[in-house]
C-alpha positions, 0 to 999 in steps of 0.5 A, spaced: 535 529 508 542 528 506 546 534 503 553 533 501 558 535 495 561 528 495 557 523 491 560 517 494 559 520 501 552 522 499 551 515 496 553 511 502 549 516 507 543 514 502 544 507 503 544 507 510 538 512 511 533 508 506 535 501 509 535 499 502 538 492 500 537 490 507 533 483 508 527 483 512 527 478 518 520 476 520 522 471 526 525 475 532 523 472 538 526 477 542 522 483 539 515 484 542 512 487 535 513 479 533 509 476 538 504 482 538 503 481 530 503 473 531 497 474 536 493 479 531 494 474 525 493 468 529 487 471 533 484 473 526 485 466 523 481 463 529 476 468 528 475 466 520 475 459 523 469 460 528 465 465 523 466 460 516 466 454 520 459 452 521 456 454 514 463 452 510 460 446 507 453 448 505 456 455 502 462 452 499 460 454 492 460 461 494 466 461 498 470 457 493 467 462 488 469 468 492 476 466 494 477 464 486 475 471 484 478 475 489 484 471 488 484 473 481 482 480 482 489 481 486 493 480 480 492 487 477 493 490 484 500 486 485 502 488 478 500 496 479 503 496 486 510 492 484 510 498 479 510 503 484 514 500 489 520 502 484 524 507 488 528 504 494 523 498 494 521 494 500 522 486 500 516 482 498 516 478 505 515 485 508 509 486 504 506 479 504 507 480 512 503 487 511 498 483 507 497 478 512 496 483 517 490 487 513 487 481 511 487 477 518 488 481 524 485 488 522 479 485 518 477 479 523 481 480 530 480 488 530 474 490 525 469 485 525 468 485 533 469 492 534 464 494 528 459 489 531 459 492 538 460 500 535 454 499 531 449 496 536 451 502 540 450 507 535 443 504 534 441 505 542 444 512 542 441 515 535 435 510 534 434 505 528 434 511 522 440 514 525 444 508 525 442 506 518 444 513 515 450 514 519 453 508 524 457 505 518 461 511 517 462 513 524 465 506 526 469 503 520 473 509 519 476 509 526 477 502 528 479 499 521 484 505 519 487 504 526 487 497 526 490 497 519 495 502 521 497 498 527 500 493 522 505 499 520 507 500 527 509 493 528 512 492 521 516 498 524 518 495 530 520 489 526 524 492 521 526 499 523 531 500 518 527 498 512 521 502 514 523 509 514 519 514 509 512 517 508 513 513 501 514 506 505 508 508 509 504 509 502 506 502 499 506 498 506 499 501 507 496 499 500 498 492 502 495 493 508 489 495 505 489 490 500 489 485 504 483 488 508 479 489 502 480 482 499 478 478 505 472 483 507 470 482 500 470 474 501 466 475 507 461 479 503 460 473 498 459 469 504 454 473 508 450 474 501 450 467 500 447 466 507 442 472 506 439 468 500 439 461 504 444 458 499 440 459 493 444 461 486 451 462 490 455 462 484 451 468 481 451 471 487 458 471 488 459 474 481 455 479 482 458 481 489 465 481 485 463 485 480 460 491 485 466 490 490 471 489 485 469 496 482 468 500 488 475 497 491 479 501 486 477 507 491 477 503 497 481 500 503 488 500 499 487 507 497 485 509 504 490 505 508 496 508 503 494 515 504 493 514 512 499 510 513 503 516 509 500 521 513 502 516 519 509 516 517 509 524 516 507 524 523 513 519 526 518 523 521 523 517 521 528 520 516 531 527 517 527 533 515 521 528 513 517 530 519 511 534 518 505 533 524 500 538 521 501 535 514 501 528 517 494 529 521 491 532 515 493 526 511 490 521 516 484 525 517 483 526 509 483 518 509 478 517 514 473 522 511 474 518 504 472 512 508 466 515 512 463 518 505 463 511 502 460 508 508 455 513 509 453 515 501 446 514 503 446 519 508 450 524 504 445 523 498 439 525 503 435 520 499 436 524 493 436 520 486 441 524 482 445 525 488 446 518 489 448 517 482 453 523 482 456 522 489 460 516 488 463 519 481 465 525 485 468 522 491 472 517 487 475 523 483 477 527 489 480 521 492 484 519 486 486 526 485 488 526 493 492 519 492 496 522 486 498 528 490 500 524 497 504 519 492 508 525 489 510 528 496 511 522 499 516 519 494 520 526 494 525 523 499 525 516 495 527 520 489 533 524 493 535 517 495 536 514 488 539 520 485 544 519 491 545 512 490 546 513 482 550 519 483 557 516 483 555 512 476 555 518 472 559 514 466 553 509 466 547 513 468 547 520 464 543 526 467 537 524 462 537 517 465 538 519 472 532 524 471 528 518 468 529 513 474 529 518 480 523 523 477 516 524 476 512 521 470 514 528 466 521 526 467 520 519 464 516 522 458 521 527 456 526 521 457 522 517 452 522 523 447 529 523 448 530 516 446 525 516 441 523 508 443 518 507 448 521 500 449 528 502 449 527 507 454 523 502 459 529 497 459 534 503 460 530 505 466 529 498 469 537 497 468 538 503 472 534 501 477 537 494 477 544 498 478 541 502 484 538 495 487 545 492 487 549 498 489 544 498 495 545 490 496 552 491 496 552 497 501 556 501 496 562 496 495 564 494 488 561 487 487 561 482 481 553 483 481 554 491 481 559 490 475 554 486 471 548 491 472 553 497 470 555 493 464 548 492 462 546 499 463 552 501 458 550 496 453 543 498 453 546 505 452 551 503 447 557 506 451 564 502 451 566 502 458 572 507 460 575 503 465 
C-alpha cells in the first residue's frame, strides 16, 4: 500500500501498482500461459463438438432455446458486473478471456471428465446411496473451483501488471464463474431433452431456464468471485495485501457453499421442512458473505482511486472523492448532499472517467484528461481557475 504526503507521487505510484490504464494483449507467443490457455479453451471446444455433435440435429430445438434463453440471461449479469467493475476497471478483453475459460476449458475440458471419473469412484467406495447423497458435493467443489481458478492464474501470467488485487480476483472470478454457469446450463438443457427422448423440447428448455436461472443468482459466479478473491489474498500481489489465513478461509468458504448446494438432499436428510428452508438459508448466508468479501477486497482499489484523483482537488472536491472511491453509504451521503440522484450519478461517472483518463495517460496531462476534468467542473458548475 502506497503512503506518501505528496499527492502527485501517490498518484503515479497508484497508477503503477494498479496497472490501471494498461492494455491487455492476449496473443503472446513467447508466454507459456498463452499456450496453456489455448490448449484448455481449444480442448473445451473440441469436447463440446464431441458431446453435442451426435444429437445436435435431433435436439436442435432444445439447444437453440437453451442458447437463446441463457444468452438473454447474460445481459443483467453483464450490467451488474459492469457496475462493480468501477474502481480500477479491468479491460473488457481480459474479462472476455475469463468468461471463455470458464465456459469452455473449466466446464468441458476439466470438470466434465473429472466429474464423471470421480462420481464413479464415490459410487464404488461408498455405494449407490452414499453417492446419491454426497458424491456431487464431494466432487464438484474441488475440480470445478480449482478448474475455474486456473483461468485466473493463467490471466495473471498473461497480464501480471493488470491482475493485482483481491478485487481483481473477485471480478475476474465472477466472469470465470459466469462462463461456467451459462455453458453448464446449456448442457443441462441438452441433457434434459435427451432424457425425455426429444419430447416437448422447448417447454423443457424454459423449465430448466427458470430453475437454473433462479439458482444461478447464488451459484458459480458467486462461488468463483469469493474463491478467486481468496486466491489473490493468498498470492498477495500488491504490497500489504497478502493475508494467507484470510485467503485460505475465503477459498474454503466458497467450496463449502458449492458443497451445500450440490448436496442439499443429503444435508436435509429427507426432512421436507428442511428441504424447503435450507436453500433460502444458504442463499442468505452466501449473499452476506459475498458482500463481506466484496467490501474487504475493494479496500485497496478504493485507496488507489483516491490517490489517482488526489491531485485533482479543484475538480473533485472531498465529498465527490468520497463518493467515487467509497462505499454505498458514501454514495448515499453524496446523493443527499447534492439533492438530486441523477446529478449525483453523473458527477460520480464523470469523476470516474477523469480517473480512467489519468490512468491511461500514466499521470501526464493530455487532451483527454483536460476534457474529462472540464466535464467534472461543468457538472459541478465550477469555473476553472487555470
